[in-house]
C-alpha positions in Angstrom: -9.5 -28.8 7.6 -13.1 -29.9 8.2 -15.6 -27.2 9.2 -16.5 -29.1 12.4 -12.9 -29.0 13.7 -12.2 -28.3 16.4 -15.4 -29.7 17.8 -17.1 -28.6 21.1 -17.4 -32.3 22.0 -13.7 -32.8 21.8 -13.0 -29.7 23.8 -15.4 -30.8 26.5 -13.6 -34.2 26.6 -10.2 -32.4 27.0 -11.6 -30.2 29.8 -12.8 -33.4 31.6 -9.5 -35.2 31.1 -6.5 -32.8 30.3 -4.3 -35.8 29.6 -6.2 -36.9 26.5 -4.2 -34.9 24.0 -1.0 -36.8 25.1 -2.7 -40.1 24.2 -4.7 -39.2 21.1 -2.9 -37.8 18.0 -6.1 -37.4 16.1 -7.6 -35.4 18.9 -4.6 -33.1 18.9 -4.9 -32.6 15.1 -8.4 -31.3 15.6 -7.0 -28.3 17.5 -4.3 -27.4 15.0 -6.1 -24.1 14.1 -6.7 -23.3 17.8 -4.0 -24.9 20.0 -4.9 -22.4 22.8 -8.0 -24.6 23.4 -5.7 -27.4 24.7 -4.4 -27.3 28.3 -1.7 -24.6 28.6 1.8 -25.8 27.6 0.6 -29.2 26.4 3.9 -31.1 26.6 3.2 -33.5 23.7 3.2 -30.8 21.0 6.4 -31.1 19.0 7.5 -27.6 19.7 6.5 -27.5 23.4 9.2 -25.8 25.5 11.3 -24.9 22.4 12.0 -21.2 22.1 15.3 -21.1 20.2 14.6 -19.8 16.7 17.0 -22.2 14.9 15.5 -25.2 16.6 12.0 -24.0 15.9 12.9 -23.6 12.2 14.0 -27.2 12.1 10.7 -28.3 13.6 8.3 -26.0 11.7 9.8 -25.2 8.3 8.0 -27.1 5.5 8.9 -27.9 1.9 6.4 -26.3 -0.5 6.7 -26.4 -4.3 10.4 -25.9 -5.3 11.4 -24.6 -1.9 12.7 -27.1 0.6 12.3 -24.7 3.5 9.4 -22.3 4.0 8.3 -20.5 7.1 5.5 -18.1 8.1 6.4 -15.5 10.7 4.2 -13.5 13.1 5.1 -11.3 16.0 3.4 -11.6 19.4 1.9 -8.9 21.6 -0.3 -9.9 24.5 -2.3 -6.8 23.9 -3.2 -8.2 20.4 -3.5 -11.8 21.5 -7.2 -12.2 20.6 -6.7 -10.7 17.2 -3.8 -13.0 16.6 -6.0 -15.9 17.4 -8.4 -14.9 14.7 -5.5 -14.6 12.2 -4.0 -18.0 13.1 -7.4 -19.7 13.1 -8.2 -18.5 9.6 -4.6 -18.9 8.3 -4.4 -22.5 9.4 -8.0 -23.7 9.0 -8.9 -21.9 5.7 -5.4 -21.1 4.3 -3.7 -24.4 5.0 -0.7 -22.9 6.7 1.2 -25.3 8.9 4.7 -23.7 9.1 4.1 -20.7 11.3 6.3 -19.4 14.1 5.4 -16.6 16.5 8.2 -14.3 17.5 8.3 -12.6 20.9 11.0 -10.4 22.4 9.4 -9.5 25.8 9.6 -12.1 28.6 6.0 -11.5 29.5 4.8 -11.9 25.9 6.9 -15.0 25.5 5.2 -16.6 28.5 1.7 -15.7 27.3 2.6 -17.0 23.8 3.7 -20.3 25.4 0.6 -20.5 27.5 -1.5 -20.4 24.3 0.4 -23.4 22.9 1.9 -21.5 20.0 5.3 -22.2 18.5 7.0 -19.2 20.2 10.6 -18.0 19.3 12.5 -15.8 21.8 14.0 -13.2 19.4 15.2 -10.7 22.0 18.8 -11.4 20.9 17.9 -10.1 17.4 16.8 -6.7 18.6 18.8 -3.8 17.3 19.1 -2.6 20.9 18.7 -4.4 24.2 15.3 -3.9 25.7 16.7 -2.0 28.7 18.4 0.6 26.5 15.4 1.5 24.3 11.9 1.9 25.8 10.1 0.7 22.7 12.9 -1.3 21.0 10.7 -4.3 20.2 7.9 -2.4 18.6 9.7 -1.6 15.4 11.8 -3.4 12.7 11.6 -7.1 12.4 14.5 -9.5 11.9 12.6 -12.2 10.0 14.9 -12.8 7.1 16.5 -16.2 7.1 19.0 -17.4 4.6 17.7 -20.4 2.8 14.1 -20.0 3.9 11.2 -18.6 1.8 9.5 -16.3 4.3 5.9 -15.1 4.6 5.5 -12.3 7.1 2.0 -11.5 8.2 0.6 -9.1 10.7 -2.0 -10.2 13.2 -4.6 -8.0 11.7 -4.9 -10.2 8.6 -7.7 -12.7 8.1 -7.4 -15.4 5.5 -10.0 -16.8 3.2 -10.4 -20.2 1.6 -7.4 -20.2 -0.7 -4.1 -22.1 -0.2 -2.0 -19.3 1.1 1.5 -20.5 0.3 0.7 -22.0 -3.0 -1.0 -18.8 -4.1 1.9 -16.5 -3.0 4.5 -18.7 -4.6 2.5 -18.9 -7.9 2.1 -15.1 -7.8 5.8 -14.5 -7.3 7.2 -17.2 -9.6 4.9 -16.7 -12.6 6.3 -13.1 -12.8 9.9 -14.0 -12.3 10.0 -11.9 -9.1 12.0 -12.3 -5.9 9.2 -11.1 -3.6 5.6 -10.0 -3.3 4.5 -7.1 -1.1 1.1 -5.5 -0.4 1.1 -2.0 -1.9 0.4 0.9 0.4 1.4 4.5 1.0 3.3 5.0 -2.2 5.7 2.1 -1.3 4.8 -1.2 0.4 3.0 -2.5 3.5 5.5 -3.8 6.0 3.2 -6.4 7.4 2.1 -8.6 4.5 4.8 -9.9 2.2 6.6 -13.0 1.0 10.3 -13.2 0.0 12.1 -16.0 -1.7 15.7 -16.7 -0.5 17.4 -15.2 -3.6 20.6 -13.2 -3.4 18.7 -10.1 -4.2 16.1 -10.7 -1.5 18.8 -11.4 1.1 20.7 -8.2 0.2 17.5 -6.2 0.3 16.5 -7.7 3.7 19.9 -6.9 5.2 19.6 -3.3 4.0 16.1 -3.0 5.3 17.0 -4.5 8.7 20.0 -2.1 8.9 17.4 0.8 9.0 16.2 -0.4 12.4 18.6 1.7 14.6 17.6 4.9 12.8 13.9 4.0 12.9 14.2 3.5 16.7 15.9 6.9 17.2 13.1 8.6 15.2 10.4 6.5 16.8 9.3 5.2 13.4 8.6 1.6 12.3 9.9 -0.8 9.7 7.5 0.4 7.0 9.0 3.9 7.4 12.4 2.3 6.8 11.2 1.4 3.3 10.4 5.0 2.6 13.9 6.0 3.6 15.6 3.4 1.4 16.6 4.7 -2.1 14.3 3.5 -4.9 17.4 1.9 -6.4 17.1 -0.8 -3.7 14.2 -2.4 -5.6 12.3 -2.7 -8.9 8.6 -2.9 -8.6 5.9 -4.3 -11.0 2.3 -5.6 -10.9 1.3 -7.3 -14.2 3.2 -10.4 -15.3 4.4 -8.8 -18.5 5.6 -5.7 -16.7 7.5 -8.0 -14.2 9.2 -10.0 -17.0 10.2 -6.7 -18.6 11.6 -5.4 -15.3 13.5 -8.7 -14.9 15.0 -8.4 -18.3 16.1 -4.8 -17.5 17.8 -6.0 -14.3 19.5 -8.8 -16.1 20.7 -6.6 -18.9 22.1 -4.0 -16.5 24.7 -6.5 -15.3 24.4 -5.3 -11.7 25.8 -8.0 -9.5 22.8 -9.6 -7.8 20.6 -6.8 -9.2 18.0 -5.0 -7.1 15.2 -7.1 -5.7 12.2 -7.4 -8.0 9.0 -7.0 -6.0 5.6 -7.8 -7.5 3.0 -5.7 -5.7 -0.5 -6.7 -5.0 -3.4 -4.5 -3.8 -5.4 -5.1 -0.6 -8.1 -7.6 -1.4 -10.9 -5.1 -0.5 -9.9 -3.1 -3.5 -12.3 -5.2 -5.6 -15.1 -3.6 -3.5 -13.7 -0.2 -2.3 -10.8 1.3 -4.2 -9.6 3.5 -1.4 -6.5 2.6 0.6 -7.6 4.6 3.6 -11.3 4.4 3.1 -11.9 2.9 6.5 -10.1 5.9 8.2 -12.4 8.2 6.2 -15.5 6.4 7.4 -16.3 4.6 4.2 -18.0 1.3 4.5 -16.7 -1.7 2.5 -19.5 -3.5 0.7 -20.0 -7.1 1.8 -17.1 -9.2 0.6 -17.7 -12.7 -0.9 -15.1 -15.1 0.6 -15.4 -17.2 -2.5 -14.3 -14.3 -4.7 -10.9 -15.1 -6.2 -9.9 -11.5 -5.9 -10.0 -11.9 -2.2 -7.4 -14.1 -0.6 -7.2 -12.2 2.7 -8.6 -9.1 4.3 -6.0 -6.7 5.7 -7.6 -3.4 6.9 -5.1 -0.6 6.8 -5.2 3.1 7.8 -7.4 2.4 10.8 -7.0 1.6 14.5 -7.5 -1.6 16.4 -11.2 -0.9 16.9 -11.7 -0.1 13.3 -10.1 -3.4 12.2 -12.3 -5.4 14.6 -15.4 -3.6 13.4 -14.7 -4.4 9.8 -14.0 -8.1 10.5 -17.2 -8.4 12.5 -19.3 -6.5 9.9 -18.0 -8.7 7.1 -18.5 -11.9 9.0 -14.8 -12.7 9.1 -14.4 -12.6 12.9 -14.2 -16.3 13.9 -13.4 -15.8 17.6 -16.1 -15.6 20.3 -14.8 -12.8 22.4 -17.9 -11.6 24.2 -20.7 -9.2 23.6 -19.0 -7.7 20.6 -19.5 -11.1 18.9 -23.1 -11.2 19.9 -22.7 -13.4 23.0 -22.1 -12.9 26.7 -19.1 -11.4 28.4 -16.2 -13.7 29.3 -16.3 -16.1 26.4 -12.5 -15.6 26.1 -11.5 -17.1 29.4 -8.1 -16.5 30.9 -5.8 -19.5 30.6 -4.8 -21.4 33.7 -1.2 -20.6 32.8 0.9 -18.0 34.7 0.2 -15.3 32.2 -3.6 -15.5 32.4 -3.7 -14.5 28.7 -7.2 -14.8 27.1 -7.9 -18.0 25.0 -11.0 -17.7 22.9 -13.5 -20.3 21.7 -14.6 -20.5 18.0 -17.7 -18.4 17.4 -19.0 -21.3 15.2 -19.8 -23.3 18.4 -22.4 -20.7 19.4 -23.4 -19.5 15.9 -23.1 -22.6 13.5 -23.5 -20.5 10.3 -20.4 -18.4 11.1 -18.0 -20.3 8.8 -20.6 -21.7 6.3 -19.9 -19.1 3.6 -16.3 -20.3 3.4 -17.4 -23.9 3.0 -20.0 -23.1 0.3 -17.7 -22.0 -2.5 -18.3 -23.6 -6.0 -14.6 -24.4 -6.2 -11.3 -24.0 -4.3 -8.2 -22.9 -6.1 -5.4 -20.4 -5.9 -5.8 -16.7 -4.9 -4.1 -13.6 -6.2 -3.4 -15.1 -9.6 -7.0 -14.9 -10.9 -9.6 -12.1 -11.2 -12.9 -12.2 -9.3 -15.3 -14.7 -10.6 -19.0 -14.1 -11.1 -21.6 -16.7 -10.2 -22.4 -19.0 -13.1 -25.7 -20.8 -13.7 -23.9 -24.1 -13.3 -22.5 -23.1 -9.9 -25.7 -21.5 -8.8 -25.9 -18.5 -6.4 -23.1 -18.2 -3.9 -24.2 -18.4 -0.3 -23.4 -15.6 2.1 -24.9 -16.9 5.4 -27.0 -20.0 5.7 -29.6 -20.4 3.0 -29.7 -16.7 2.0 -28.4 -16.3 -1.6 -26.4 -13.2 -2.4 -25.7 -12.1 -6.0 -22.2 -11.3 -7.1 -21.4 -7.7 -6.3 -21.6 -5.2 -9.2 -18.3 -4.0 -10.6 -16.9 -1.0 -8.7 -17.4 2.4 -10.3 -14.4 3.9 -12.2 -12.4 6.4 -10.3 -13.5 9.2 -12.6 -17.2 8.4 -12.1 -16.9 8.6 -8.4 -14.9 11.8 -8.1 -15.1 15.5 -9.3 -12.1 17.3 -10.8 -11.4 20.9 -9.9 -8.7 22.4 -12.2 -7.3 25.6 -10.9 -4.4 28.0 -11.6 -3.1 30.9 -9.5 -2.6 34.1 -11.4 -2.1 37.8 -11.0 -4.8 40.1 -12.5 -2.9 40.9 -15.7 -2.9 37.2 -16.6 -6.7 37.3 -16.9 -6.3 39.1 -20.2 -3.0 37.5 -21.3 -3.6 36.2 -24.9 -1.2 33.2 -24.4 -2.9 32.2 -21.1 -6.3 32.5 -22.7 -5.2 30.2 -25.6 -4.1 27.6 -23.1 -7.4 27.7 -21.2 -9.4 27.4 -24.5 -7.5 24.2 -25.4 -8.3 22.7 -22.0 -11.9 23.8 -22.3 -12.2 22.3 -25.8 -11.1 18.9 -24.3 -13.7 19.3 -21.5 -11.6 20.6 -18.6 -12.6 24.0 -17.4 -9.7 25.8 -15.7 -10.7 28.1 -12.8 -8.3 31.0 -12.4 -7.7 32.2 -8.9 -6.2 35.7 -8.4 -3.3 35.7 -5.9 -1.8 39.2 -5.6 1.2 37.9 -3.7 2.5 36.5 -7.0 2.8 40.0 -8.4 5.5 40.1 -11.0 9.0 40.8 -9.7 12.3 39.2 -9.1 11.8 35.5 -8.5 13.5 35.6 -5.1 11.3 38.4 -4.0 8.0 36.5 -4.5 6.2 35.0 -1.4 5.6 31.6 -3.0 4.5 30.2 0.3 1.2 32.0 -0.2 0.5 29.8 -3.1 0.6 26.8 -0.7 -1.7 28.6 1.6 -4.2 29.4 -1.2 -4.1 25.8 -2.4 -4.7 24.6 1.2 -7.7 27.0 1.6 -9.2 26.0 -1.7 -8.9 22.3 -0.8 -10.4 22.9 2.6 -13.7 23.9 1.1 -14.1 20.7 -0.8 -14.9 17.0 0.2 -12.9 13.9 0.0 -14.5 13.0 -3.3 -13.1 16.2 -4.9 -9.8 16.0 -6.7 -7.8 19.2 -7.1 -5.5 19.8 -10.1 -3.3 22.9 -9.8 -1.1 23.8 -12.8 1.0 26.8 -13.6 -0.8 29.3 -15.9 1.6 30.1 -18.6 3.9 27.1 -19.1 1.7 24.1 -18.2 -0.8 23.0 -20.9 -3.7 20.8 -19.8 -4.4 18.5 -22.7 -7.1 16.0 -21.6 -10.6 15.6 -20.4 -11.5 15.4 -16.7 -12.2 11.7 -17.0 -8.8 11.0 -18.5 -7.0 13.1 -15.9 -8.8 11.4 -13.0 -8.4 7.8 -14.2 -4.8 8.3 -15.2 -4.0 10.0 -11.8 -5.6 7.0 -10.1 -3.5 4.5 -12.1 -0.3 6.5 -11.5 -0.7 6.5 -7.7 -1.8 2.8 -7.8 -5.2 3.6 -6.3 -3.7 5.3 -3.3 -4.8 8.6 -1.9 -1.6 10.6 -2.5 -0.7 14.1 -3.6 1.0 13.7 -7.0 3.6 16.2 -8.2 5.3 16.7 -11.5 8.8 15.4 -11.7 11.7 17.1 -13.6 15.2 15.9 -14.5 17.0 18.7 -12.7 16.7 20.1 -9.2 15.6 23.7 -9.7 16.6 26.3 -8.9 20.1 26.2 -7.8 19.7 28.1 -4.5 16.9 25.6 -3.6 19.0 22.6 -4.4 22.4 22.8 -2.6 24.4 19.5 -2.6 22.9 18.4 0.7 19.4 18.5 -0.9 20.4 16.7 -4.1 22.5 14.1 -2.3 20.2 11.2 -1.3 17.1 12.7 -3.1 14.8 9.7 -3.8 15.7 7.8 -7.0 12.8 7.0 -9.4 14.3 4.8 -12.1 13.9 7.5 -14.7 15.6 10.9 -15.3 12.4 12.5 -14.0 13.2 12.6 -10.4 13.0 16.1 -8.7 9.6 17.4 -7.5 8.2 20.4 -9.4 5.6 22.5 -7.5 4.0 23.9 -10.6 1.8 20.8 -11.2 -0.1 19.2 -8.3 -3.0 16.8 -8.2 -4.7 14.9 -5.4 -7.7 14.4 -3.2 -8.7 17.7 -1.5 -8.7 16.3 2.0 -5.2 14.8 1.5 -3.8 18.0 0.1 -5.2 19.9 3.1 -3.8 17.2 5.5 -0.4 17.3 3.9 -0.1 21.1 4.1 -1.6 21.4 7.6 0.8 18.9 8.9 3.7 20.8 7.4 3.0 24.4 8.3 1.4 26.0 11.3 -0.5 28.6 9.3 -1.4 30.8 12.3 1.9 30.8 14.1 4.5 30.4 11.4 4.9 33.5 9.3 7.9 32.3 7.2 5.6 31.2 4.3 4.4 34.8 4.0 7.9 36.3 3.5 9.5 37.1 0.1 12.1 34.4 -0.6 10.1 31.5 0.8 9.7 29.1 -2.1 7.1 26.3 -2.1 9.3 24.1 -4.3 12.3 24.2 -2.0 10.0 23.6 1.0 8.4 20.6 -0.7 11.9 19.2 -1.7 12.6 18.9 2.1 9.2 17.2 2.8 9.7 14.6 0.0 13.2 13.8 0.9 12.9 13.4 4.7 9.7 14.8 6.1 7.3 12.6 8.0 4.5 13.6 5.5 6.4 12.1 2.6 4.1 9.1 2.7 1.3 11.3 1.4 3.4 12.4 -1.6 4.4 11.0 -5.0 6.2 12.3 -8.1 5.1 11.4 -11.6 8.5 10.0 -12.7 7.0 8.2 -15.7 5.3 11.3 -17.0 1.8 9.8 -17.1 -0.2 12.8 -15.9 2.6 15.5 -15.8 5.7 15.9 -17.9 8.0 18.7 -16.5 10.5 18.3 -19.3 13.1 20.8 -18.1 16.0 20.5 -20.7 14.6 17.2 -22.0 12.3 18.4 -24.7 14.2 16.0 -27.0 12.3 13.2 -25.2 9.1 14.5 -26.8 7.7 13.5 -30.2 4.3 14.4 -31.6 2.4 11.4 -33.0 -1.1 11.0 -34.3 -2.1 9.8 -30.9 -0.6 12.8 -29.1 2.7 13.9 -27.5 4.8 10.9 -26.6 7.6 10.9 -24.1 10.0 8.6 -26.0 12.0 7.8 -22.8 9.2 6.8 -20.6 6.9 5.5 -23.4 4.0 7.4 -22.0 1.6 10.1 -23.3 1.6 12.8 -20.6 -1.7 14.6 -20.3 -0.2 17.9 -19.0 3.0 19.2 -20.7 4.9 21.6 -18.5 7.8 23.7 -19.9 9.6 23.9 -16.6 13.1 25.5 -16.5 12.3 28.5 -18.8 10.7 26.4 -21.6 7.4 28.2 -21.6 8.0 29.4 -25.2 8.5 25.8 -26.3 5.1 24.9 -24.9 3.5 28.0 -26.4 5.3 27.9 -29.8 5.5 24.2 -30.5 3.1 22.2 -28.4 0.1 24.5 -28.0 -0.6 24.8 -31.8 -0.9 21.1 -32.2 -3.7 21.0 -29.7 -5.3 24.1 -31.3 -5.4 22.3 -34.6 -7.4 19.3 -33.2 -10.8 19.0 -34.8 -13.8 19.0 -32.5 -14.4 15.6 -31.0 -11.1 14.3 -32.4 -8.0 13.2 -30.6 -6.0 12.5 -33.8 -3.1 15.0 -34.2 -2.4 16.4 -37.6 1.2 15.1 -38.0 3.0 12.6 -40.2 3.5 9.7 -37.7 6.7 11.1 -36.0 7.9 14.7 -35.8 11.2 14.9 -34.0 11.7 18.1 -32.1 14.9 20.2 -31.9 16.9 19.9 -28.8 
């Protein structure tokens, strides 16, 4: 669409003669990205007065690529009507989307949606409960899965750049052999930015997800929480193309009818500039984003409220709606419509500030997003323009995670451990590799019967240690006598970041058995999250994560002042954390290292381990864990078999002195 559309001159003509859109198709086309600038409920629009979903699908679905029917779905709330206008304006004008439908379930919202001349579907009949039986029924799960349609679901707090949205998403999914693509967030996926192809696996997954709605309503959660409740067996996830094709081969070879859905995950576009999922909530400022950057197809701020999203869009220059003083103008630029709802209808900011959209129309080329990495400015293309004539160089590459964070490796011990020869050997190995382990004496762990130890005090000590640090500090806690730290701080930090997918999560070791038996009755084991590997159950003896997230997780789980249970003998941190990971509201802050990248708690699976010249390989997961944890009474295996191989490492060398493979006894 041309930058000058819709034009102020055409708008003024329509204001003078509201009948013009009915007579002039070219004039109507100017307002395709902002239909709310036409008279309310303009009758000549093809979808005017049509609110049945099936009929709207017939009118709005478009063939794209190999898919005869594609549709983009948004949900309408009058409270967010202005933000939705910014989303639709960018999605249509810059992203080329022409197949969108806006769903509303409240009569007042439906009327406001229609007054804005949007293609509005009345979806009240699809709610899991009638509106009069559930106060907030319409605020949760979405029924936007339609057999035979490829579906793009987008929240209103997404702004799109100058990349063909549908072509980019389809290429991203199809080149990987996937069924769907979801934005990654919170250890699983974001529920407001995804595309699904109409494959049998997608439809089965969608039905299963939608079936979570009644439960989410009862618990006052939303559809994204529903994903967290679903067993990991419901999907297979991947990122790189090769990884996706390998996952597809595994699904095919398993012979499962229909197979789990294969989801290709993508990171929020601002990750090329700020690699923190919740950086906005933490007060971090995203560097200026280049709209021509091919790493940036959209901007979807997460982990922040409505005001934070608006502030980011405006600061970045991606707020295209003139909504008053906040956009640098006067109050009242978003006038109420003359329709019965009196919903606000905003003018384009470009009419008052002509340079507003210039950066998006100054790119050296226009091609697909998502499927390419960020470009840098070339001499042939010249400098990329940010605003008007001011040239802005390409942003520097973001720092590595390790260079931007500080590792604090700690272990909780009793006083006699400070002189224990085995423990000292383990600390010397870690020190030789560059990681200094700080022992913290905790007398509540005094030797005794396991069931008589107040393990909850270890959680309290971990919380208190983390509370003294900053959000740039990463805490690593490992058991003293059976967990060997075998890597540098840089390797630990970067591998942790890769393992959690760049998210700010507390990572725990994962072991193949739920231990110990009194902590793992059948009701705990049943329904415990699947991981796709034997390493499934949380182990509390190895923990790593940002200090502020560790503190937030533990403060949200225990009232340290009022709740005395954690101080009592018999309270076990691992049993408590089992409950959080399985069903607690804080589970979105947690992850387990099921592929043994940072931690390998190999309880009864020491036969998975082989020592190679590169290091200790987990032959099941194909990874080289950095911390080997002899959970389940395998401390002697760590001390007698693993520890000597690290002690024999030559200074400055990471080549282990073995003959290619050494199989270990079961």
